[in-house]
C-alpha positions as CSV (number, residue, x, y, z in Angstrom):
1,X,272.9,-58.5,-87.9
2,X,273.8,-61.9,-85.6
3,X,276.6,-63.5,-84.7
4,X,277.4,-66.6,-85.3
5,X,279.9,-69.2,-83.5
6,X,281.3,-70.9,-86.5
7,X,283.3,-73.7,-85.3
8,X,286.5,-73.7,-87.6
9,X,287.2,-69.8,-86.4
10,X,284.8,-68.5,-84.0
11,X,282.8,-65.9,-83.5
12,X,281.7,-63.2,-86.7
13,X,279.1,-61.1,-87.6
14,X,277.0,-62.1,-90.3
15,X,273.7,-61.2,-91.9
16,X,272.5,-64.6,-91.8
17,X,268.7,-64.8,-92.9
18,X,268.8,-68.8,-93.3
19,X,269.1,-68.9,-89.7
20,X,266.0,-65.9,-88.4
21,X,264.0,-68.0,-91.1
22,X,265.4,-71.0,-88.7
23,X,264.7,-69.4,-85.8
24,X,261.0,-68.8,-86.5
25,X,260.8,-72.0,-87.6
26,X,261.8,-73.7,-84.1
27,X,258.8,-70.9,-82.4
28,X,256.3,-71.5,-85.0
29,X,256.4,-74.5,-84.3
30,X,257.1,-74.9,-80.8
31,X,254.0,-72.7,-80.5
32,X,251.7,-75.0,-82.5
33,X,251.2,-77.5,-80.0
34,X,251.4,-74.8,-77.2
35,X,248.2,-72.9,-77.9
36,X,246.4,-76.3,-78.8
37,X,247.5,-77.5,-74.7
38,X,246.1,-74.3,-73.3
39,X,243.0,-74.2,-75.6
40,X,242.5,-78.4,-74.7
41,X,242.5,-77.3,-71.5
42,X,240.2,-74.3,-71.8
43,X,237.7,-76.4,-73.3
44,X,238.5,-78.8,-70.2
45,X,238.2,-76.2,-67.6
46,X,234.3,-75.2,-69.8
47,X,232.9,-78.3,-69.9
48,X,233.5,-78.6,-66.6
49,X,232.2,-75.8,-65.4
50,X,228.8,-77.0,-67.7
51,X,228.0,-80.1,-66.1
52,X,228.6,-78.6,-62.9
53,X,225.7,-75.5,-64.0
54,X,224.2,-78.7,-65.1
55,X,223.8,-80.5,-62.1
56,X,222.9,-77.7,-60.2
57,X,220.0,-76.5,-62.3
58,X,218.8,-80.5,-62.2
59,X,218.8,-80.0,-58.6
60,X,216.6,-76.7,-59.1
61,X,214.7,-78.0,-60.8
62,X,213.8,-81.6,-58.8
63,X,213.4,-79.3,-56.0
64,X,210.8,-76.9,-57.9
65,X,209.2,-80.7,-59.2
66,X,208.2,-81.5,-55.4
67,X,207.1,-78.3,-54.5
68,X,204.5,-78.2,-57.3
69,X,203.5,-81.7,-56.9
70,X,202.8,-80.7,-52.5
71,X,200.7,-78.0,-53.8
72,X,198.4,-80.2,-55.8
73,X,198.2,-82.5,-53.5
74,X,196.7,-79.7,-51.4
75,X,195.4,-78.6,-53.9
76,X,192.9,-82.1,-54.4
77,X,192.6,-82.6,-50.6
78,X,191.3,-79.1,-50.0
79,X,189.2,-79.4,-53.2
80,X,188.0,-83.4,-51.8
81,X,187.3,-82.1,-48.9
82,X,185.2,-78.8,-49.8
83,X,183.1,-81.2,-51.8
84,X,182.6,-83.8,-49.3
85,X,181.2,-80.8,-46.9
86,X,178.4,-79.3,-49.6
87,X,175.1,-80.6,-49.1
88,X,172.8,-81.6,-46.7
89,X,175.7,-84.4,-45.9
90,X,178.5,-81.6,-45.6
91,X,176.5,-79.7,-43.3
92,X,176.0,-82.9,-40.5
93,X,179.4,-83.8,-41.4
94,X,180.7,-80.6,-41.5
95,X,179.1,-79.9,-38.0
96,X,179.8,-84.0,-36.4
97,X,183.5,-82.3,-37.0
98,X,183.4,-79.2,-35.5
99,X,181.8,-80.3,-32.3
100,X,184.5,-84.3,-32.3
101,X,187.3,-80.9,-32.8
102,X,185.9,-79.3,-29.9
103,X,185.5,-82.8,-27.1
104,X,188.8,-83.5,-28.4
105,X,190.6,-80.0,-27.5
106,X,188.2,-80.1,-24.0
107,X,189.8,-83.6,-23.4
108,X,193.6,-82.4,-23.9
109,X,192.9,-79.3,-22.0
110,X,190.6,-80.6,-19.1
111,X,194.3,-83.4,-18.7
112,X,196.4,-80.6,-19.5
113,X,194.4,-78.8,-16.1
114,X,195.3,-81.7,-13.6
115,X,198.4,-82.8,-14.4
116,X,199.3,-78.7,-13.8
117,X,197.2,-79.0,-10.3
118,X,199.0,-82.6,-9.3
119,X,202.4,-80.6,-10.1
120,X,200.6,-77.4,-8.4
121,X,200.0,-79.5,-4.9
122,X,203.5,-81.8,-4.9
123,X,205.0,-77.7,-4.4
124,X,203.2,-76.7,-1.8
């Protein structure tokens, strides 16, 4: 039983199925758009998260490509040097490079030592 207010007589206790059906229709008409709204918001959120993950995946793929490219370049450089220093010409070139590296190291060492000796004499 529901209490229904009547304008002419006041409240009366009746069993009115039309009022319950009317309330159910109002609730259904409110809940359906609200449900669609919430579903739309969830769809927007999921799409946004998918976009963020796609950006991170693209950045990761770019980094992986850069690393692979650098490693490929290094591999080609090592292969080129190994091919250059193979055979008789390679033997001569390798010795020349070794002598040049040792001479450069000796030059750097002597310059470093002469600078340090100068600072030691100034202190005394």
